[in-house]
N, C-alpha and C positions, 0 to 999 in steps of 0.2 A: 504493499499500499504506499502510495506516495504521500509525503507530508502535506496536510491540508489544514484547513482552519476550523475543523470540527470542535476542537477544544474551546476555541474562542467563541464559536457560535453558541455552544452550550453556556459558556460563562456569562454571556450577555442576553441569553434568551429570556423573554418575558412570558412566563407560563400563564399569567392572567388572561392573555388574549385567547388562549385555547379554551380556558374555562368559560370565558364569556361567549365564545362561539358554541360551546356545548350547551350552555344555558339557553341560547336562542333556538338551537335545534330542538331542545327539549320542549320549549314553548310551542314550536311548530307541531311536534309529535303529539302533544296533549290536545291541541286544537283539532288535529286530524282525527284523533281517537274519538273525541266527542262528536265530531261531525259524522264519522262513520256509524257510531252507535245511533245517532239521531236519524240518519238516513235509513238504517236497517228497520227501525221501529216505524217511522213515518211514511216510508216509501216501499221498501221491499216486503216487509211483513204485511203491510196494508194490502198490497196487490195479491200476495199469496193467500190471504184470508178473505178476499173479496167475493169468492164464489164464481169468479170469471172463468169461463172454460172455452174450449175450442182451440183451433190452430193458432190464432193470433195471441191468445192467452199463453199458450205453451211457448211461443216464440219470445214473448215479453218476459216470461219467467226465466227462460234461458239466458237472455240478455242481462236481466237483473242479477242473476247468479254470477255471471261472468264479471259484471261491474263490481259486485260485492267482493269477489276474489281479488280483483285488481286493487280495490281500496285497501284490503287487508295486507296485500303484499307491498303496497306503497307505504303503509304503516311500518312494515318490517324494514324497508329500505331506509326510511327516515330514522328509525331506531338505530340502524347500523351506522349512519352518519354521526348521530349524537354520541354513540358509544366510542366511535373511532376518535373523535375529538377529545372526549373525556379520557380515554385510555392513553392517548398521546400526552395529555397534560399530566396524568399520573406517572407515566414513564419518565417524563422530563423532570418531575419533582424528585423521583428516585435518583436519576442520573446526577442532578445538581447536588443533592445531598451527598452522594458518593464522591463527586468531584471535590466538594469542600472537605470531606474527610481525608481524601488522598493528599490534598494540599497541606492540611493540618499535620498529617503523619510525616510528610517530607520535612516540614519545619521542625517537628519534634526531634527528628533524627539529625538535624544540623544542616539541612539544605534549604534552598528557597528556589522558586520557579520564576524564571524571567520569561514573561509572556510577550510574544511579538506577533503581529498580524502575519498570516500566511504560512506559519510553521508551528511545529510543536513547541511547547515551552522548553526552554533550556534549563537543565538542572545545575544549579550553582551551589558551591560550598560557602556557607556564611563566613566561617573563620578565615578562609583563604581571601575572600574579598575584603573582610575587615582588616586583615594584616597587609593588604597590598601596598599600603603607604609606609610600611616598616620592613624594608628588605632584611634588616638584621634579624628580626624575629623569625622570618621565614627560613633564613639559612642557619641560624645558630641555636634555636630552641629544640632540643631533642623531643620533648613531650609534644610540642606543636607538630613536629614532623611525623611522629607516630600517629597522632589523631588525624592529621591530614591524609596520611597514607591509607588509614582505615576508611575514611570517608570517600577517597578516590576509588577504593576497591568496591565500595557499596554503591557508587553512583550508577554503574550500568544496570543494576537491579531496579533502581528507581526509574531510570529512563525506559526500561522495558515495561514497567507497570503503566507508565504514562502512555506508551505506545499502544498497549493492549486496551487501555481505557478509551483511547481515541478511536480504536477499531470498534469498540462497543457502541460508541456514539454514532459512528458511521452506519453500523448495522441497524440501529434504531431508525436513522434517517431513511435508509433504503427500504426497510420494512414498512414504515409509515407511508412513504411515497407510493409503494406498490399497492397498499390498501386504498389510498385515495384515488389512484388510477383505476382500480377495480370499481369503486363506487361511481366514478365518472363514466366508465363504460356502461354500467347498468343504467345510469341516469339518461344516457343517450338513446336507449331503446324506445320504441314506440309504446310498448307496454312493459310494466314491471311484473315479471312472472317467474323470475329465477329464485324461488324461495329457498331451494336447497343451497345454492351458492351463498345466499344471504345468511343462512344459519351457520354455514361453515365459517363465514367471516366473523360473525358474532363470537363464535367459540375461539377463533384464532386471536381475536382481540382480548378476550378474557384470559386465554392462555398466556398472552404476552405480559399481562399485569400481575397475575397471581401464579406463583410457582406451582409446578405440577404436583409436588408432594402435598401442598396445602389444599389443592383442589380435591384430592381424594378424601380429605378429612379422616385419615386413618392414624394420625400421629399427633395427639394434642401437644406433646412437647415441641415438635417441629413448628406447629402452628403458633404456639406461644412465643418461641424464640423469634420467629419471622415477624410477628405483630409488634413485639417489643423493640425490634431493630429499626422500625420505621419512624420517621419524624411524625409528630402529632398531626401536622397539617396533612400529611399523606394518609394517615390512618382515617382522618375524618372524611377525606375525599373518597377513599375506597369504600368506606361505610355508606356514603351517599350513593355511589355509582353501582355497587354490587351488594345491596343489603341482603338479598337472599342467600348469598354465599357467606358473607361475614357473620350474619346472624345465626347461622347453623353450623358454625365451625367450632368444635371443642378445642379448648386452649386459649380462646379469646375471652377477655374479661366480660363478666355478666352485664356491666353497664353498657359496654359497646354492643354486645349482642342484643340487648333490649332496644337500644336506639336504632339499630339496623332493622330489626324485625318490626318495629313500629312504623318504619318507612315501607317495609316490604309487604305487610299484611294488606293495606289498601290496594297495592298493585295486584296482589294475588286475587283479592275479591273482585277487582275490576276485570281481570282476565277471565275469571270464571263466569261472571255475569255476562260478559260479551259473548263467550262461547255458548252459554245457555240460550241467550237471546237469538243467536244465529242459528240455532237448531242442530248444530253439528259439533258438540263438545268433545274434547279429548276423553279417552277412557279414564274413569274414576272421578270425573267432574259431574257432580249431581247437585240438585237444588238442596238436598238435605245437607250436604257438606258446606254449601255456600251459606245456608241458614246458620250452621254452626260457627262459621267464620264471622258472620255478621253479629251473632250473639257474643263472640269473643271480643270483637271490636267494641261493642257496647260496654262490656265490662272494663276494658282497658281505658275507655274514655271516662269512666266513673271513678272518682277518688276512692281509694280503699285503705284500710288499716288492718294488717300491715300492707305496705305498698306492693303492687303487682308488677312483676317483671316478665317479659316475653323472651325466653331464652331459645326458642325454636319455633318455626312454623313451616309446614310443608311436609313432604314425605307422608307418613301415616298419621301424623297428628302433632298438635302443638306441645311445647314444653313451657310451663308457667311456674314461676316461683313467687311465693309470698314472703317478702324480705329479700335482701341482697345476699346471696350465698357466699360471695367473696368477702363479706364482712361479718358473717355469722359464725359463732362458735360451734353451733350444732346445725347440721343439714339433714333433713329427712326427705327422701325421694320416694313418692308413692307411684306405683305402676298400676293403672286400672286393670281390672281382670278381664274385661271383654268389651265388645262393641267398638264402634268407630266414631269418627268425628260427627257429632250432631248437637242439637241444643241440649239433649239430656247429658251428654258428656260435659259441656260447658257449664251448665247450671248445677249438675250433680257432682261429678268428680272434682271439678275445680272448687266447688263449694266445700267439699270435704277438705281439700288442701288448706283453704282459709280457716276452717274450723280447727284444724289440727295446729295451725300456727297460733291461733288464739289460746288454745289449750296449753301449748308449750310455753307461751308467755306467762300464763297463770301458774304453771308448774315451776318456772324459774324466771321471775321477772327481771333479774339482774344480768341474765346471759342471753344474747341475741340468738334467735333460731330462725332459720329459713326453711320453708317447706316447699318442696317441688312436686308438681304433678307432671309425670313424664309419660308420654304416650309413645309406645313402640313405633319406630319409624324407619323407613329406608333412607337412602341418601337423599338430601334435600334437593328440590328442583333447582336447576342451574340457569342462570342468566335469563333468557327470554322465554323458556319453556314453562309449561304448567303441567308437571307430572305428579299428580297427587293420587295416592293409593292408600287412603285412610280406612283400613278395613279391620284392623286388629288391635288387641291390647296385649296383655302379658300372658294370656293363656296359650300354652302349647306353642312350639316352634322355636328353634334355636336362633332364628335370625334376630331376636330382640336382645339376647344376652350380651353379644359383643358390643353393639352400640351403647347399651346402658352402662356396661362396665367402662367403656371409653369415656362416656359422659362423666361418670364419677371421677375418673382419673383427671379429666379436664378441670373439675371443680377444685381438686387439690393443687393443681398447677397455678390457677389464677387467684387462689385464696390469699388474702392479706394476713401476714403474721402467722401465728401458731396454727398448725394443721387442725381442721375441724373434726368433730365427732360425726361420723356418717352413719345413717340408718336407712336401710332399704325396706320398703313396705309393699307387700303384694302377695299373690298366691305362691305356693311352693310347688306348683305342678311340675311333674317330671318333664324335663326338656323345656321348661318355661324360662322366662327372663331372669327371675331371681336365682334359680338353681344354677343356671349357666354363668351368671355374673359373679356369683360368690364362690365358685369353684377355684381351686388353686390356692396359692399362698398370699396373693396380693390383697384379698379382701380382709380387712381387719375391723370393719364396722359391725353394728348390730343389724339383725333382721327381724321384722315382724311379719309372721305368716298369717294371712287373713283367712277367714272361715270359708271363703269361696273354693279353697283347694279341695280337690277330691281325693287327696292322698292322706292317709292316716299317719304315715311316718315319712317325713321329708328329710331323710338323713343327709341328702346332698346339699341342702341349704345350710350354709355355715352360720354360726353365732345367732341361733334363734333365741332371742331374749323374751319374746312373747308370741303365743299362738292363740288367736282369738277363737272363740267357740264357733262351731259349725252354724252357719246361718246368722252370725252376729251382725248387728247393725254397726258399721264402723263409726257412724255419727252419734251412737248412743253415748251419753255423757260418761258413763263408767268405762266404756271401751276407749273413748277419747283420752280420758285421764290416764289410763294404763299405758296407752301408746305414747302419750306426751311425756310420761315419766321415763320411758325407755329412750325417747329421742333426746331428752335433756340430760341423760346419764344418771338418772336417779333410780332406775328400774321401778318396780312397784313397791312403794314404801311400806304398804301394808302386807304385801305378800311377795317378797323378793323372789326373782326367778333367775337361775344361773343360766348362762349361755350354753347352748349345746349344739 
């Protein structure tokens, strides 16, 4: 690669222009979305439901269907443009932060960078330039000569790092130019109909911003390290641009996940409502689930005590915490036994989570407790897709144990100060979530096995501190008190139970 001015281009790049462009495209996208939904209801659906029949009606319906598809694809392309500008701004923020860190590291080692237009920065040695006016020092001081020799030996390594970083800037520039050219090619077509190419572009943009190992959400430690390494301004921008990803990644602090998911939930509801209104929703998108999300939104919009935090949404169901788990000494995670996302789950299972939080505060008013209602889920939906499959709880199926165990691990990584006391609450069904999550040596918390379990002996569930009676009402005051005592570390004061 010939020396060029990429370093200086980045040094003086103003990222605010890209953010402003992304904001404008976002405004256009919102207006088109509202226009499309309005057109579907007032024009397309009105024609379809008019009772009009015959060849002319069939032709009109076909034309309207084609127009509806073009409007949706146009929405997709505008979303691609918005994301491209937003992703470019995020990449530039990361590059500028890394550039500043590289300059700081050079200075800490005794070098400084002489930046000139049209070429890579020259790596100069501070002590050599400072002593240039004292020839005697340069020639007669043995210590000076040893330090200078060491720095001269180190300089090629610094120069190589700068060269590699400049190549990284060039790669970004070329990748972004290619994406913009692709969008321009699509925009020059008579009709916008290449949805597959658009989806590929969306995913490539996402991949360029969020590292591959973070996308998989399989290593909370890697996610925590990555998130903590980012400047606060970059974290906030990613949270805004990719709320469905950030909000559902274990290892990211609860406050950030809550902020992201509160942005993502309205988007998810709008996507589902649009699909249902269009009459061709994706698999798993139903009015029942939309009603559940609407009920969840209503609860989030209503002040509660303890405060309500949304730690996940999508996949098979939401994750809600009453109280901040990152600041709580005790964390109890309740896994519902059956059912999917609906209003009953929102008003019933979430209601139990709040009741348990209140009971825990009564059991130990001086120690903060957070209660989590965790619904078994698959990987969260990514970027522009709506892949919701909210069909199960903790009963049967090994697929819930690994995500639940990983979620617990994420809570310990993001927790402030001393590690919390963990309690898992749910059925002890063979092959179910609690059994799988508490196997092995890592689980050191308590478990409360609820009466919904059909197994009389759940020996594979570790540290059972309380087993409720068969058919017991978990919201019964006596059962709540006993569970709250386990959660706060007091066991049952009246009838202590040993872990088994």
